C-alpha positions as CSV (number, residue, x, y, z in Angstrom):
1,M,-17.9,-37.3,7.9
2,L,-17.1,-36.0,4.4
3,R,-19.3,-33.0,5.0
4,A,-17.5,-32.3,8.3
5,L,-14.2,-32.7,6.6
6,H,-15.2,-30.2,3.8
7,E,-16.4,-27.7,6.4
8,A,-13.1,-28.0,8.3
9,H,-11.1,-27.4,5.1
10,Q,-13.3,-24.4,4.3
11,R,-12.7,-23.0,7.8
12,V,-8.9,-23.5,7.3
13,H,-9.2,-21.7,4.0
14,L,-11.2,-18.8,5.3
15,L,-8.9,-18.3,8.3
16,H,-5.8,-18.3,6.0
17,K,-7.6,-15.7,3.8
18,E,-8.3,-13.6,6.9
19,L,-4.6,-13.8,7.9
20,E,-3.5,-12.8,4.4
21,E,-6.0,-10.0,4.1
22,S,-4.9,-8.7,7.5
23,Q,-1.3,-8.7,6.3
24,R,-2.2,-7.0,3.0
25,A,-4.2,-4.3,4.9
26,T,-1.1,-3.6,7.1
27,Q,1.2,-3.6,4.1
28,R,-1.1,-1.2,2.2
29,L,-1.1,1.2,5.1
30,E,2.7,0.8,5.5
31,Q,3.2,1.7,1.9
32,Q,0.9,4.7,2.2
33,L,2.8,5.9,5.3
34,A,6.1,5.4,3.4
35,E,4.8,7.4,0.5
36,R,3.5,10.2,2.7
37,E,6.8,10.3,4.6
38,K,8.7,10.5,1.3
39,Q,6.5,13.4,0.1
40,L,7.0,15.2,3.5
41,R,10.8,14.8,3.2
42,Q,10.7,16.1,-0.4
43,L,8.7,19.1,0.7
44,Q,11.1,19.8,3.6
45,D,14.1,19.4,1.2
46,E,12.5,21.8,-1.2
47,I,11.8,24.4,1.6
48,R,15.5,24.1,2.7
49,Q,16.7,24.6,-0.9
50,L,14.4,27.6,-1.4
51,K,15.8,29.2,1.8
52,V,19.4,28.6,0.7
53,T,18.7,30.0,-2.8
54,L,16.9,33.0,-1.4
55,H,19.8,33.6,1.0
56,D,22.2,33.5,-1.9
57,R,20.1,36.0,-3.9
58,E,20.0,38.3,-0.8
59,V,23.8,38.2,-0.6
60,T,24.1,38.9,-4.3
61,E,21.5,41.8,-3.9
62,K,23.6,43.3,-1.1
63,Q,26.7,43.0,-3.2
64,L,25.1,44.8,-6.1
65,Q,23.8,47.6,-3.9
66,E,27.2,48.1,-2.4
67,K,28.8,48.2,-5.9
68,I,26.2,50.8,-7.0
69,T,26.9,52.9,-3.9
70,R,30.6,52.7,-4.5
71,W,30.4,53.6,-8.2
72,Q,28.0,56.5,-7.4
73,K,30.7,57.9,-5.1
74,Q,33.4,57.3,-7.7
75,I,31.3,59.0,-10.5
76,L,31.3,62.2,-8.5
77,A,35.1,62.2,-8.5
78,A,35.5,61.2,-12.2
79,N,38.1,63.3,-13.9
80,T,37.2,62.5,-17.5
81,A,34.0,62.1,-19.5
82,R,35.2,58.6,-20.5
83,E,35.6,57.6,-16.9
84,Y,32.3,59.1,-16.0
85,Q,30.5,57.2,-18.8
86,A,32.2,53.9,-17.9
87,L,31.0,54.2,-14.3
88,Q,27.5,55.2,-15.5
89,N,27.3,52.1,-17.7
90,Q,28.4,49.9,-14.8
91,I,25.7,51.4,-12.6
92,E,23.0,50.9,-15.2
93,S,24.1,47.3,-15.8
94,A,24.0,46.7,-12.0
95,R,20.6,48.3,-11.7
96,L,19.2,46.0,-14.4
97,Q,20.7,43.0,-12.7
98,L,19.3,44.2,-9.4
99,S,15.8,44.6,-10.9
100,A,15.8,41.1,-12.3
101,L,17.2,39.7,-9.0
102,E,14.4,41.4,-7.1
103,D,11.8,39.9,-9.4
104,E,13.4,36.4,-8.9
105,M,13.5,36.9,-5.1
106,L,9.8,37.8,-5.1
107,E,9.0,34.6,-6.9
108,L,11.2,32.6,-4.6
109,M,9.5,34.2,-1.5
110,D,6.1,33.5,-2.9
111,K,7.0,29.9,-3.6
112,L,8.6,29.5,-0.2
113,E,5.5,30.8,1.5
114,R,3.2,28.4,-0.4
115,R,5.4,25.4,0.4
116,Q,5.5,26.4,4.1
117,L,1.7,26.5,4.1
118,E,1.7,22.9,2.7
119,L,4.0,21.7,5.4
120,P,1.6,21.4,8.4
121,Q,-0.9,19.5,6.1
122,R,1.8,17.0,5.1
123,E,3.0,16.6,8.7
124,Q,-0.6,16.0,9.8
125,A,-1.2,13.4,7.1
126,V,1.9,11.5,8.2
127,A,1.0,11.7,11.8
128,E,-2.6,10.4,11.2
129,T,-1.4,7.6,8.9
130,R,1.2,6.5,11.5
131,Q,-1.4,6.5,14.2
132,E,-3.8,4.6,12.0
133,L,-1.1,2.0,11.3
134,Q,-0.3,1.6,15.0
135,H,-3.9,1.1,15.8
136,L,-4.3,-1.5,13.0
137,Q,-1.2,-3.3,14.1
138,Q,-2.5,-3.5,17.6
139,Q,-5.8,-4.8,16.4
140,R,-4.0,-7.3,14.2
141,R,-1.9,-8.6,17.1
142,E,-5.0,-9.1,19.2
143,R,-6.9,-10.8,16.3
144,L,-4.0,-13.0,15.2
145,H,-4.0,-14.8,18.5
146,L,-7.7,-15.7,18.1
147,I,-7.4,-16.6,14.5
148,Q,-4.4,-18.8,15.2
149,E,-6.3,-20.7,17.9
150,R,-9.2,-21.3,15.5
151,L,-6.8,-22.3,12.7
152,N,-5.0,-24.8,14.9
153,Q,-8.3,-26.4,16.0
154,A,-9.5,-26.5,12.3
155,Q,-6.3,-28.2,11.3
156,V,-6.7,-30.8,14.1
157,D,-10.2,-31.4,13.0
158,V,-9.0,-32.0,9.4
159,A,-6.3,-34.4,10.5
160,Q,-8.8,-36.4,12.6
161,L,-11.4,-36.6,9.9
162,E,-8.7,-37.5,7.2
163,S,-7.7,-40.5,9.4
164,Q,-11.3,-41.8,8.9
165,L,-11.3,-41.7,5.1
166,P,-11.8,-45.2,3.5
167,G,-8.8,-46.5,1.6
168,E,-10.6,-46.4,-1.8
169,L,-11.0,-42.6,-1.4
170,L,-7.6,-41.8,0.1
171,E,-5.5,-41.6,-3.0
172,T,-8.2,-39.5,-4.9
173,Y,-8.5,-37.2,-1.8
174,Q,-4.8,-36.7,-1.5
175,R,-4.5,-35.8,-5.2
176,L,-7.3,-33.3,-4.9
177,V,-5.9,-31.8,-1.7
178,R,-2.6,-31.1,-3.5
179,R,-4.7,-29.1,-6.1
180,G,-6.6,-27.2,-3.4
181,A,-7.9,-28.6,-0.1
182,K,-11.1,-26.6,0.0
183,D,-12.0,-27.9,-3.5
184,A,-11.4,-31.5,-2.8
185,L,-15.0,-32.2,-1.8
186,A,-18.4,-30.9,-2.8
187,A,-21.9,-31.2,-1.6
188,V,-24.7,-32.6,-3.7
189,E,-27.9,-30.5,-3.5
190,H,-31.0,-31.1,-5.5
191,G,-29.2,-33.7,-7.5
192,S,-26.3,-31.5,-8.6
193,C,-22.6,-31.2,-7.6
194,M,-22.2,-27.8,-5.9
195,G,-18.6,-27.7,-7.1
196,C,-19.3,-27.6,-10.8
197,F,-23.1,-27.6,-10.8
198,T,-23.2,-30.7,-12.9
199,G,-26.2,-33.1,-12.4
200,T,-25.5,-36.5,-10.8
201,T,-27.0,-39.7,-12.0
202,L,-29.6,-41.7,-10.1
203,Q,-27.0,-44.4,-9.4
204,M,-24.6,-41.8,-8.0
205,Q,-27.4,-40.5,-5.8
206,Q,-28.3,-44.0,-4.6
207,D,-24.6,-44.7,-3.8
208,L,-24.5,-41.5,-1.8
209,R,-27.6,-42.5,0.2
210,L,-25.9,-45.8,0.9
211,N,-22.7,-44.0,2.1
212,R,-20.6,-45.4,-0.8
213,P,-17.7,-43.3,-2.2
214,V,-18.8,-41.2,-5.1
215,V,-16.6,-38.9,-7.3
216,C,-18.1,-36.2,-9.6
217,K,-17.6,-37.3,-13.2
218,S,-17.2,-33.7,-14.3
219,C,-14.9,-32.0,-11.8
220,G,-13.5,-35.0,-10.0
221,R,-14.5,-33.8,-6.5
222,I,-15.5,-36.3,-3.8
223,L,-19.2,-35.9,-3.2
224,Y,-21.3,-36.1,-0.1
225,L,-25.1,-35.7,0.3
226,V,-26.6,-32.7,1.9
227,E,-30.3,-33.6,1.7
228,S,-31.7,-35.7,4.4
229,V,-32.5,-39.2,3.3
């Protein structure tokens, strides 16, 4: 009976672990999806910002070219050397600004092109992770039903076996269960407690053979005999 009770507790423990691991696996994939979606949004935002910046630079470039064209017309009609030189200085300054602006625009276009090439990869990673998560969630829903059935049965088995515990063991058992149900009992194999691997005395072994309650003197677990008598 003690052996059956121990095995029932272990089944409950393993089924709870399976539920927890299934939940953790789903959470890990959800976190991965959230991170990849965040990276995708950041890339999309960066691409939009690059396009806006590039458009602003194109507008500025057009304005500078229009100014240069206007000043070139004005310089032909200059009446004094001073006016001519002032217009010439403005044109030179605008051309320097235009050159720097064109360099900046080339860098922006290069960066934009590289980011746009990254976009399909990020989108594919998000789509694959989302599909993987949906598949895992479906598997988990199907598996949860079976696990819950087994867990319910194991808990029924535990309750039935607990009701058979002798009074002298009940208080010890309840105390141990509060500490951890799967560690409340331990088998004795080859004369040793399998909970803490401490040897048992001959008297303890004799009591076990006579189905008397025995508690490990080292770890406090309730013992039961595995070897056939």
